[in-house]
ROSEKE-678200 format. One line per 2 residues: number of its first residue (from 1); their letters; for each residue x, y, z of C-alpha. Coordinates in nm, 4 decimals, decimal comma. Layout:
BEGIN
NUM	a	X/Y/Z  ...
//
This chain:
BEGIN
1	ms	1,6171/2,6576/-1,4489  1,3378/2,5063/-1,3217
3	pi	1,2738/2,6247/-0,9448  1,4078/2,4021/-0,6720
5	vh	1,1503/2,2413/-0,3621  1,3906/2,1089/-0,0981
7	vi	1,2487/1,7944/0,0712  1,3496/1,6421/0,3914
9	dv	1,4556/1,3120/0,4230  1,5143/1,1651/0,7488
11	es	1,5502/0,7961/0,5594  1,1992/0,6968/0,6274
13	gn	1,0738/0,5426/0,3386  0,9965/0,6225/-0,0540
15	lq	1,0999/0,9110/-0,1374  1,1486/0,8344/-0,5042
17	sl	0,7307/0,8279/-0,5715  0,7433/1,2502/-0,4083
19	tn	1,0343/1,3676/-0,6264  0,9214/1,2016/-0,9382
21	ai	0,6041/1,3444/-0,8940  0,7718/1,6695/-0,8092
23	ey	0,9679/1,6508/-1,1043  0,6897/1,5904/-1,3370
25	lg	0,5432/1,9077/-1,2275  0,8367/2,1072/-1,3632
27	yd	1,0583/2,1773/-1,0302  1,3942/2,0480/-0,9085
29	vh	1,3894/1,8109/-0,5874  1,7112/1,8906/-0,3563
31	li	1,7364/1,6596/-0,0297  1,7837/1,7854/0,2760
33	kk	1,9961/1,5156/0,4746  2,1252/1,7676/0,7500
35	pe	1,9832/2,0391/0,9407  2,2429/2,3138/0,8561
37	ql	2,1121/2,2654/0,5026  1,8126/2,4170/0,6097
39	sq	1,8929/2,7902/0,5052  1,7220/3,1276/0,3698
41	ev	1,7717/2,9843/0,0544  1,4996/2,7525/0,0996
43	kk	1,1960/2,9057/-0,0096  0,9678/2,5500/-0,0719
45	li	0,9660/2,2589/0,2089  0,7842/1,9496/0,2035
47	lp	0,8439/1,7092/0,5125  0,7190/1,3850/0,3986
49	gv	0,7015/1,0453/0,6771  0,5807/0,6937/0,6369
51	gn	0,5514/0,3864/0,8790  0,5596/0,4587/1,2451
53	yg	0,5224/0,7923/1,4036  0,8787/0,6842/1,6441
55	hf	1,0683/0,5967/1,4058  0,9701/0,9105/1,1951
57	vn	0,9666/1,2131/1,4705  1,3182/0,9984/1,6492
59	nl	1,4534/1,0396/1,3359  1,4088/1,3701/1,2913
61	fs	1,4924/1,5297/1,6104  1,8234/1,3387/1,7148
63	rg	1,9216/1,4546/1,3473  1,8644/1,8179/1,4643
65	fq	1,5605/1,9341/1,2826  1,3653/2,0375/1,5063
67	kp	1,4368/2,3852/1,5663  1,4990/2,4829/1,2012
69	is	1,1685/2,3725/1,1009  1,0363/2,5804/1,3370
71	dy	1,2689/2,8773/1,2194  1,1539/2,7856/0,8922
73	is	0,8049/2,8273/0,9555  0,8181/3,1666/1,1907
75	sg	0,9737/3,2659/0,8109  0,6609/3,2266/0,6842
77	rp	0,8103/3,0376/0,4015  0,5642/2,7434/0,2784
79	im	0,5731/2,3732/0,4147  0,4140/2,0834/0,3058
81	gi	0,3812/1,7705/0,5611  0,2569/1,4299/0,4267
83	cv	0,1268/1,1149/0,6089  0,3297/1,1353/0,9063
85	gl	0,4796/1,4577/0,8087  0,1305/1,5920/0,8740
87	qa	0,1063/1,3035/1,1742  0,4139/1,4849/1,3034
89	lf	0,2921/1,8425/1,3160  0,0525/1,7082/1,6687
91	hg	0,1445/1,6722/2,0521  0,2150/1,2660/1,9457
93	st	0,0332/0,9593/1,8876  -0,0532/0,6660/2,1147
95	es	0,1388/0,4809/1,8095  0,4967/0,5814/2,0527
97	pe	0,3470/0,7310/2,3508  0,7155/0,8381/2,4144
99	sg	0,7397/1,0295/2,1608  0,6685/1,3476/2,0928
101	gl	0,5523/1,6273/1,8092  0,5941/1,9559/1,6614
103	dy	0,3319/2,0648/1,8956  0,1299/2,3331/1,6284
105	vd	-0,1487/2,1351/1,7305  -0,0631/2,0843/2,1173
107	fi	-0,4135/1,9352/2,2448  -0,4373/1,6271/1,9822
109	kl	-0,2698/1,3229/2,0121  -0,3007/1,0902/1,6844
111	tk	-0,4860/0,7361/1,7917  -0,5566/0,4151/1,6418
113	fd	-0,8829/0,3637/1,4003  -1,1572/0,2058/1,7010
115	dn	-1,0785/-0,1300/1,7610  -1,3757/-0,2564/1,8758
117	dt	-1,5105/-0,2274/1,5178  -1,3825/-0,5818/1,4358
119	nk	-1,4851/-0,5519/1,0637  -1,3154/-0,2564/1,0168
121	pv	-0,9723/-0,3378/0,8516  -0,6744/-0,1633/1,0034
123	pe	-0,4512/-0,0135/0,8535  -0,6989/0,2274/0,5965
125	ig	-0,5136/0,0999/0,3203  -0,6938/0,2453/-0,0280
127	wn	-0,8928/0,5374/-0,2181  -1,0928/0,7934/-0,0040
129	sv	-1,2164/1,0762/-0,0104  -1,2221/1,4712/0,1646
131	dg	-1,5682/1,5657/0,2871  -1,7213/1,8538/0,0976
133	es	-2,0247/1,9082/0,3372  -1,8624/1,9953/0,6341
135	gd	-1,5201/2,0510/0,5874  -1,2638/2,2710/0,4284
137	lf	-1,1837/2,2403/0,0660  -0,8440/2,4429/-0,0390
139	yg	-0,5026/2,3732/-0,2731  -0,7017/2,1882/-0,5554
141	ld	-0,8954/1,9599/-0,3297  -1,2215/1,8057/-0,4375
143	pf	-1,4491/1,6206/-0,2904  -1,5318/1,3787/-0,6175
145	rr	-1,2091/1,3198/-0,6117  -1,0083/0,9925/-0,4373
147	yy	-0,6899/1,0187/-0,2576  -0,4660/0,7067/-0,1234
149	fv	-0,4697/0,6899/0,2475  -0,2496/0,4298/0,4110
151	hs	-0,2336/0,4631/0,7933  -0,3639/0,3078/1,1282
153	ya	-0,3554/0,6351/1,3325  -0,5063/1,0065/1,2610
155	al	-0,6051/1,3114/1,4483  -0,9639/1,2079/1,4660
157	ld	-1,2231/1,4299/1,5499  -1,4821/1,5449/1,8092
159	ad	-1,6971/1,8324/1,7698  -1,4477/2,0071/2,0769
161	ne	-1,1259/1,9494/1,8785  -1,2771/2,0442/1,5944
163	nr	-1,4189/2,3501/1,7007  -1,0675/2,4190/1,9099
165	lr	-0,8593/2,3718/1,5962  -1,0604/2,6066/1,3944
167	ne	-1,0569/2,8636/1,6601  -0,6433/2,8339/1,6147
169	gw	-0,7152/2,9435/1,2706  -0,6772/2,5694/1,0986
171	si	-0,8748/2,5039/0,7792  -0,9434/2,1567/0,8148
173	ak	-0,9925/1,8956/0,5205  -1,2272/1,5641/0,6983
175	ak	-1,2449/1,2511/0,5350  -1,4177/0,9613/0,7240
177	yg	-1,2940/0,5646/0,7866  -1,6265/0,3786/0,8915
179	ne	-1,8129/0,6025/1,1625  -1,4878/0,7772/1,2622
181	qf	-1,3667/1,1368/1,1384  -1,0360/1,2346/1,1190
183	va	-0,8357/1,5196/0,9597  -0,7165/1,4486/0,5969
185	al	-0,5222/1,7664/0,5168  -0,5097/2,0878/0,7038
187	sr	-0,3652/2,4609/0,6657  -0,3057/2,7530/0,8607
189	gn	-0,0463/3,0526/0,6792  0,2368/2,8905/0,5435
191	if	0,1511/2,5328/0,6256  -0,0214/2,2757/0,5082
193	at	-0,0008/1,9153/0,5326  -0,2279/1,5681/0,4149
195	qf	-0,2614/1,2634/0,5952  -0,3068/1,0790/0,2218
197	hp	-0,0388/1,0822/-0,0183  -0,0451/1,2862/-0,3234
199	ek	0,2357/1,1426/-0,4732  0,0855/0,8264/-0,5474
201	sg	-0,3201/0,9629/-0,5719  -0,2662/1,0003/-0,9319
203	ka	-0,3836/1,2807/-1,1236  -0,5914/1,4225/-0,8204
205	gl	-0,2498/1,4161/-0,5860  -0,0456/1,5812/-0,8417
207	iv	-0,3201/1,8706/-0,8635  -0,2519/1,8881/-0,4656
209	ir	0,1080/1,9103/-0,5038  0,0589/2,1727/-0,7978
211	nf	-0,1380/2,3865/-0,6099  0,0894/2,3931/-0,2909
213	le	0,4089/2,4802/-0,5422  0,2217/2,7685/-0,7237
215	kn	0,0839/2,8705/-0,3944  -0,2986/2,8408/-0,5239
217	fq	-0,5065/2,7488/-0,1535  -0,8532/2,7613/-0,3544
219	pt	-1,0301/2,4281/-0,3750  -1,1241/2,2741/-0,7601
221	sr	-1,2719/2,4818/-0,9874  -1,3375/2,1455/-1,1844
223	ty	-1,7625/2,1249/-1,2580  -1,9269/1,8324/-1,2315
225	tk	-2,2897/1,7177/-1,4003  -2,5556/1,5733/-1,1902
227	ee	-2,4481/1,2261/-1,3476  -2,1098/1,2853/-1,2155
229	rd	-2,2029/1,3754/-0,8897  -2,3879/1,0362/-0,8443
231	qy	-2,1408/0,8453/-0,9806  -1,8073/1,0029/-0,7869
233	in	-1,9679/1,1599/-0,4946  -1,8439/0,9119/-0,1246
235	dy	-2,1667/0,7382/-0,0424  -1,9586/0,5641/0,3080
237	tn	-2,0345/0,2180/0,1914  -1,7340/-0,0391/0,2438
239	yg	-1,6289/0,1871/0,5208  -1,5330/0,5321/0,2387
241	lt	-1,2728/0,3437/0,0433  -1,3311/0,2256/-0,3212
243	rr	-1,3541/-0,0637/-0,4353  -0,9506/-0,1282/-0,5018
245	ii	-0,8692/-0,2959/-0,8470  -0,4439/-0,3717/-0,8816
247	ac	-0,2158/-0,4954/-1,1668  0,0061/-0,8103/-1,1103
249	ld	0,3056/-0,8415/-1,3007  0,5185/-1,1781/-1,2636
251	vr	0,8504/-1,0575/-1,3552  1,1348/-1,2990/-1,4596
253	sn	1,4576/-1,3342/-1,6976  1,3963/-1,5958/-2,0279
255	dq	1,6307/-1,7859/-2,1562  1,7340/-1,4806/-2,3662
257	gd	1,8057/-1,2891/-2,1013  1,5140/-1,0490/-2,1136
259	lv	1,3599/-0,9427/-1,8142  0,9634/-1,0268/-1,9301
261	vt	0,6232/-1,0647/-1,7622  0,4800/-1,4159/-1,7697
263	kg	0,1927/-1,5845/-1,5879  0,1646/-1,9238/-1,4779
265	dq	-0,0722/-2,0189/-1,7083  0,1663/-1,9417/-1,9914
267	yn	0,4145/-2,1854/-1,7977  0,5063/-2,3895/-1,5377
269	vr	0,6225/-2,1382/-1,2421  0,6519/-2,3627/-0,9879
271	de	0,8647/-2,6307/-1,1662  1,1013/-2,4304/-1,4322
273	sk	1,2775/-2,7488/-1,5160  0,9666/-2,8834/-1,7047
275	dk	0,9206/-2,5507/-1,9294  1,2085/-2,3537/-1,9974
277	nv	1,0492/-2,1596/-2,3142  0,9031/-1,8621/-2,0952
279	rn	0,6321/-1,6846/-2,2850  0,6889/-1,3369/-2,3024
281	lg	0,4062/-1,1136/-2,2312  0,5639/-0,7724/-2,2649
283	kp	0,8154/-0,5502/-2,0790  0,7186/-0,4783/-1,7079
285	ve	0,7555/-0,0976/-1,7324  0,6151/-0,1105/-2,0892
287	la	0,3302/-0,2851/-1,9400  0,2873/-0,1228/-1,5819
289	qk	0,2430/0,2560/-1,7446  -0,0172/0,0980/-1,9650
291	yf	-0,1962/-0,0607/-1,6446  -0,1460/0,2784/-1,4314
293	qq	-0,3148/0,4640/-1,7609  -0,6470/0,1881/-1,7511
295	ga	-0,7025/0,3342/-1,3930  -0,4941/0,0635/-1,1376
297	de	-0,5125/0,1637/-0,7959  -0,2040/-0,0021/-0,7446
299	it	0,0540/-0,2556/-0,8996  0,2516/-0,5174/-0,7942
301	fl	0,5710/-0,6650/-0,9439  0,6523/-1,0206/-0,8153
303	ni	1,0059/-1,1231/-0,9233  0,9159/-1,5118/-0,9436
305	ts	1,3080/-1,6021/-0,9530  1,4763/-1,3261/-0,7351
307	fr	1,7786/-1,2836/-0,9868  2,0111/-1,4702/-0,7479
309	dc	2,2719/-1,4323/-0,9710  2,3514/-1,0632/-0,9667
311	pl	2,4664/-0,8514/-0,7063  2,0893/-0,6993/-0,5008
313	rd	2,2367/-0,3502/-0,5613  2,2749/-0,4528/-0,9636
315	ap	1,9267/-0,6524/-0,9251  1,7535/-0,5561/-1,2280
317	ml	1,4193/-0,5014/-1,0224  1,5502/-0,2129/-0,8698
319	ev	1,6278/-0,0398/-1,2358  1,2393/-0,1642/-1,2898
321	lk	1,1200/0,0247/-0,9782  1,2840/0,3670/-1,0753
323	la	1,1661/0,3480/-1,4646  0,8271/0,2912/-1,3386
325	ak	0,7908/0,5291/-1,0226  0,9262/0,7990/-1,2609
327	ti	0,5387/0,8100/-1,4429  0,3104/0,5617/-1,2105
329	fv	0,1555/0,7536/-0,9267  -0,0514/0,4963/-0,7140
331	pl	0,1409/0,2530/-0,5063  0,3952/0,0099/-0,6105
333	tv	0,4152/-0,3304/-0,4463  0,7468/-0,5669/-0,5049
335	gg	0,7685/-0,9280/-0,3957  1,0392/-1,1795/-0,4418
337	gi	1,4005/-1,1950/-0,2766  1,2560/-0,9814/0,0458
339	kd	1,4679/-1,1811/0,3570  1,7846/-1,1217/0,5082
341	iv	2,0412/-1,2788/0,2291  2,3765/-1,3746/0,1331
343	dv	2,5537/-1,1426/-0,1325  2,7377/-1,3020/-0,4116
345	dg	3,0389/-1,1318/-0,2322  2,9764/-1,2766/0,0457
347	sv	2,8177/-0,9927/0,2269  2,4931/-1,0833/0,4718
349	ip	2,2118/-0,8180/0,4178  1,9479/-0,8522/0,6646
351	am	1,5811/-0,8185/0,5304  1,5498/-0,4270/0,6339
353	ev	1,8472/-0,3406/0,4265  1,6921/-0,4938/0,1348
355	ag	1,3816/-0,3533/0,1802  1,4682/-0,0186/0,1991
357	ly	1,7082/-0,0440/-0,1404  1,3394/-0,1188/-0,3381
359	fr	1,2159/0,1564/-0,0922  1,4353/0,3738/-0,2099
361	ag	1,4145/0,2991/-0,5852  1,0470/0,3614/-0,5702
363	ad	0,8168/0,0798/-0,3821  0,5894/0,1631/-0,1161
365	kv	0,5037/-0,1974/-0,0430  0,7308/-0,5054/0,0141
367	si	0,5640/-0,8713/-0,0342  0,7227/-1,1388/0,1624
369	gt	0,6392/-1,5097/0,0711  0,8028/-1,8216/0,2090
371	da	1,0167/-1,5883/0,4835  0,6628/-1,5196/0,6040
373	vy	0,6108/-1,9193/0,6599  0,9179/-2,0117/0,8640
375	aa	0,8525/-1,6283/1,0389  0,5091/-1,8218/1,1302
377	ek	0,6457/-2,1155/1,2498  0,9095/-1,9894/1,4641
379	fy	0,6028/-1,7843/1,5983  0,4067/-2,0969/1,7046
381	ql	0,7214/-2,2613/1,8622  0,8033/-1,9506/2,0624
383	gg	0,4237/-1,9734/2,2206  0,2544/-1,7244/2,0300
385	rg	0,5187/-1,4704/1,9930  0,8379/-1,3054/1,7921
387	dg	1,1776/-1,2335/1,8648  1,1909/-0,9280/1,6566
389	ss	1,4560/-1,0991/1,3604  1,2060/-1,2160/1,1212
391	pi	1,1649/-0,9541/0,8325  0,8454/-0,8906/0,8600
393	et	0,9028/-0,7555/1,2373  1,2221/-0,5681/1,1284
395	is	1,1082/-0,4164/0,8324  0,7143/-0,2787/1,0077
397	aa	0,9069/-0,1613/1,3125  1,1193/0,1084/1,0572
399	yg	0,9192/0,1555/0,7882  0,5548/0,0433/0,9316
401	aq	0,3030/-0,2134/0,9062  0,1109/-0,0732/0,6073
403	av	0,4878/-0,1335/0,4142  0,4835/-0,5385/0,4567
405	vi	0,2511/-0,7607/0,2472  0,1986/-1,1005/0,3414
407	sv	0,1961/-1,3490/0,0219  0,0413/-1,6588/0,0689
409	dp	0,0512/-1,9725/-0,1493  -0,2254/-2,2104/-0,0210
411	rr	-0,3883/-2,4922/-0,1613  -0,6898/-2,6869/-0,0407
413	iy	-0,6397/-3,0111/0,1655  -0,9947/-3,2887/0,2344
415	vd	-0,9412/-3,4304/0,5850  -1,2041/-3,7144/0,6994
417	ne	-1,2374/-3,5277/1,0123  -1,0927/-3,2533/1,2138
419	md	-0,9015/-3,4551/1,3648  -0,7002/-3,4967/1,0705
421	tt	-0,4924/-3,1734/1,1168  -0,4346/-2,9444/1,3949
423	nk	-0,4512/-2,6485/1,1709  -0,8467/-2,4599/1,1285
425	ti	-1,0667/-2,6293/0,8730  -1,4224/-2,5149/0,6876
427	kt	-1,7029/-2,7155/0,5641  -1,6742/-2,6755/0,1412
429	kf	-1,9278/-2,6455/-0,0659  -1,7150/-2,8537/-0,3132
431	pd	-1,6640/-3,1855/-0,2142  -1,3731/-3,3965/-0,4210
433	se	-1,3686/-3,6956/-0,5378  -1,4460/-3,9129/-0,2673
435	gr	-1,7285/-3,6769/-0,1526  -1,5425/-3,5265/0,1654
437	tl	-1,6714/-3,1591/0,2326  -1,3842/-3,0899/0,5251
439	cw	-1,0604/-2,9337/0,4083  -0,8119/-2,6681/0,5349
441	yq	-0,5750/-2,4372/0,3332  -0,2154/-2,5730/0,3307
443	ct	0,0723/-2,2940/0,2960  0,3621/-2,3190/0,0724
445	tk	0,7030/-2,2004/0,0332  0,9161/-2,1254/-0,2854
447	gg	0,6377/-2,0397/-0,4761  0,3992/-2,3258/-0,4480
449	re	0,7266/-2,6103/-0,4697  0,7534/-2,6863/-0,0856
451	ss	0,4797/-2,7613/0,1358  0,4187/-2,6819/0,5361
453	dl	0,2631/-2,7989/0,7592  0,1169/-2,4500/0,8748
455	gv	-0,2700/-2,3330/0,7798  -0,3746/-2,0568/0,5931
457	we	-0,5876/-1,9356/0,9032  -0,2401/-2,0095/1,0989
459	lt	-0,0059/-1,8104/0,8996  -0,1893/-1,4904/0,8905
461	ka	-0,3302/-1,4445/1,2224  0,0848/-1,4718/1,3033
463	ce	0,2222/-1,2434/1,0381  -0,0710/-0,9746/1,1687
465	ql	0,0614/-1,0145/1,5556  0,4341/-1,0073/1,4265
467	ga	0,3333/-0,6428/1,2469  0,1712/-0,7484/0,8653
469	ge	-0,0174/-0,4459/0,7391  -0,1722/-0,6550/0,4399
471	il	-0,2512/-1,0158/0,2720  -0,1741/-1,1194/-0,0708
473	ln	-0,4012/-1,3544/-0,0679  -0,3125/-1,6128/-0,3947
475	ci	-0,4533/-2,0182/-0,4393  -0,2650/-2,2721/-0,6221
477	dk	-0,5810/-2,4529/-0,6959  -0,7315/-2,1433/-0,8461
479	dg	-0,4082/-1,9652/-1,0493  -0,4298/-1,9426/-1,4392
481	sn	-0,7965/-2,0970/-1,4330  -1,0208/-1,8060/-1,4926
483	sg	-1,2521/-1,9564/-1,3242  -1,3074/-1,7194/-1,0605
485	yd	-1,1597/-1,6552/-0,7174  -1,1222/-1,8908/-0,4044
487	le	-1,4466/-1,7245/-0,2335  -1,4623/-1,9879/0,0629
489	li	-1,0685/-1,9264/0,0951  -1,0914/-1,5430/0,0761
491	dh	-1,3651/-1,5669/0,3699  -1,1898/-1,7975/0,5871
493	vk	-0,8610/-1,5068/0,6323  -1,1080/-1,2568/0,6220
495	ka	-1,2480/-1,4001/0,9995  -0,9226/-1,4983/1,0821
497	vr	-0,7553/-1,1445/1,0596  -0,8171/-0,7537/1,0817
499	ip	-0,5893/-0,6294/0,8644  -0,6975/-0,5734/0,4637
501	vi	-0,7034/-0,8435/0,2406  -0,6156/-0,8923/-0,1217
503	as	-0,7826/-1,1072/-0,3428  -0,5901/-1,3138/-0,6053
505	sg	-0,5801/-1,5865/-0,8422  -0,8643/-1,7063/-1,1050
507	ag	-1,0182/-1,3748/-1,2457  -1,0988/-1,4335/-1,6388
509	tp	-1,3795/-1,1890/-1,6601  -1,4850/-0,8558/-1,4513
511	ah	-1,7568/-1,0807/-1,3511  -1,5480/-1,2696/-1,1208
513	fq	-1,4161/-0,8925/-0,9612  -1,7952/-0,8080/-0,8495
515	ea	-1,8382/-1,1860/-0,7446  -1,5626/-1,1520/-0,4826
517	ft	-1,6900/-0,7813/-0,3664  -2,0472/-0,8909/-0,3351
519	qt	-1,9856/-1,2093/-0,2070  -1,6900/-1,2039/0,0292
521	ra	-1,5348/-0,9063/0,2081  -1,2207/-0,9078/0,0379
523	da	-1,1153/-0,5569/0,0564  -0,9453/-0,6126/-0,3072
525	cl	-0,8919/-0,8170/-0,5842  -0,5750/-0,8348/-0,8117
527	ga	-0,5782/-0,9421/-1,1443  -0,2558/-1,0691/-1,4108
529	gi	-0,3474/-1,2945/-1,6703  -0,6824/-1,1340/-1,7635
531	fh	-0,5001/-0,7945/-1,7781  -0,1775/-0,9318/-1,9694
533	rg	-0,3994/-1,1107/-2,2519  -0,5618/-0,8065/-2,3620
535	dy	-0,8961/-0,9975/-2,2359  -0,9995/-0,6852/-2,0092
537	tv	-0,8459/-0,3707/-1,9521  -0,8561/-0,2414/-1,5635
539	nd	-1,0997/0,0340/-1,7008  -1,3531/-0,2536/-1,7983
541	vk	-1,3319/-0,3930/-1,4640  -1,3974/-0,0495/-1,3519
543	ky	-1,6885/0,0014/-1,5600  -1,8362/-0,3025/-1,4651
545	ll	-1,8303/-0,2389/-1,1469  -1,9667/0,1174/-1,1062
547	kg	-2,2926/-0,0385/-1,3672  -2,3511/-0,3096/-1,0156
549	gf	-2,3050/-0,0244/-0,8198  -2,0137/-0,0388/-0,6754
551	kv	-1,7792/0,2749/-0,6140  -1,4774/0,2837/-0,7729
553	rm	-1,1836/0,5409/-0,8232  -1,1907/0,7200/-1,1758
555	dl	-0,8848/0,9330/-1,2638  -1,0967/1,2738/-1,3651
557	de	-0,9376/1,4678/-1,6632  -0,9283/1,8043/-1,5699
//
């Protein structure tokens, strides 16, 4: 009989991935949904949380968990907090000023990353390292490995509060985002907590979870050659984050009823009537597993037909996520059908509940496309504000901005002068057949089949204010071209928003990834056909970037 790990569940985000990671390590997981379940039989406890600080701690306290958790900690039994589970140990957060914390660190309030550094993306989304020079290392933490962080607020450190933490007996593993140092992990006695998500940090994260469960407080025992040290130590370029490489799978049902991965250069995604014979590029779970093993930093599933003819709770994508999350320990994003829907039985299901189903199946983020355009149009109709009803607002309020990705499908529109459009224009280096060099990027809906009057600049700025945490920037003009990303488009959007931007559409060689990271401030690059066709692996792209002097995450063997 496997040993049991108990996990507190207050319905805050994706617990399936954590459950899968613990089970992968040989343990059984029991979820605790009521405080009375936190009995003397509980020997190992994990407190995970994601999203909005107030939403999490208010749920925790309103359900009566505050005293049972305190009593559990006082008993000396081990507890591990993850992400907002770490933040809950502090006095509070400026994210939710009226919501208190557990007060194990009663003199620090979490604050947002520096708003004055307008170039630094917030949230921090990506793979950072712990500082082995000035911080402490424990539970297998390793300064040469990378861990997955996704947060806007942190326990920022200065000399005074760091000294006080140490004087109160805390060991502190530090990380740095830009010029700001913050608590990446901390430990004292039976308490251990991480700001990063170990269940989403590949092999490095599994090591940390295993060491906690085995009560192995020691840091990593792995030795490194000088070449490895030079290659993997963080030089804090790109604010401390590696260059993220994301593998994307467009998933749909083919004419034979199989769930398959396809791509826009194999058939016309935007008009199904023109080509019904969809080329099967593989099964989504198998391909996703392959890309994880190749070193993908994230995997995105885009449900391009939304499986409209089946009940939501039986949607094939839910099963895809459940299966993929069992052995894939990096972030998973799902898009397609994340909106207020009317199910086949006539029941109305709000977008937040739809997203919740995907989170519980194993997704870490949801991607919103067409409904983001509708939300942005309404935002401007209301004079530059939301009314709280859009999927962006409802999902981010409950699960946090980092859980909401906006998938944008723009196309380039040339104009004679700026007065020809109300949208922001750019001067392009690539004139059209009439020699015009002024253009704007028109947003589209329904996979590019319909057009909006809204430009990409206006859309992304609105979505950021509505609560989105990331932009997935596609490009209809580049989709399936293998000619490289639209660098002007990336630069255009990066100037519009502070949140991270993922470059998509057009990658055909590893050089295209490097080009995007060199010539724009893209926060991540996404590839689809380049990987599906087998032209290059994810690892090929990362090795190319390494040779070019870029830091990338490599899943090191023990």
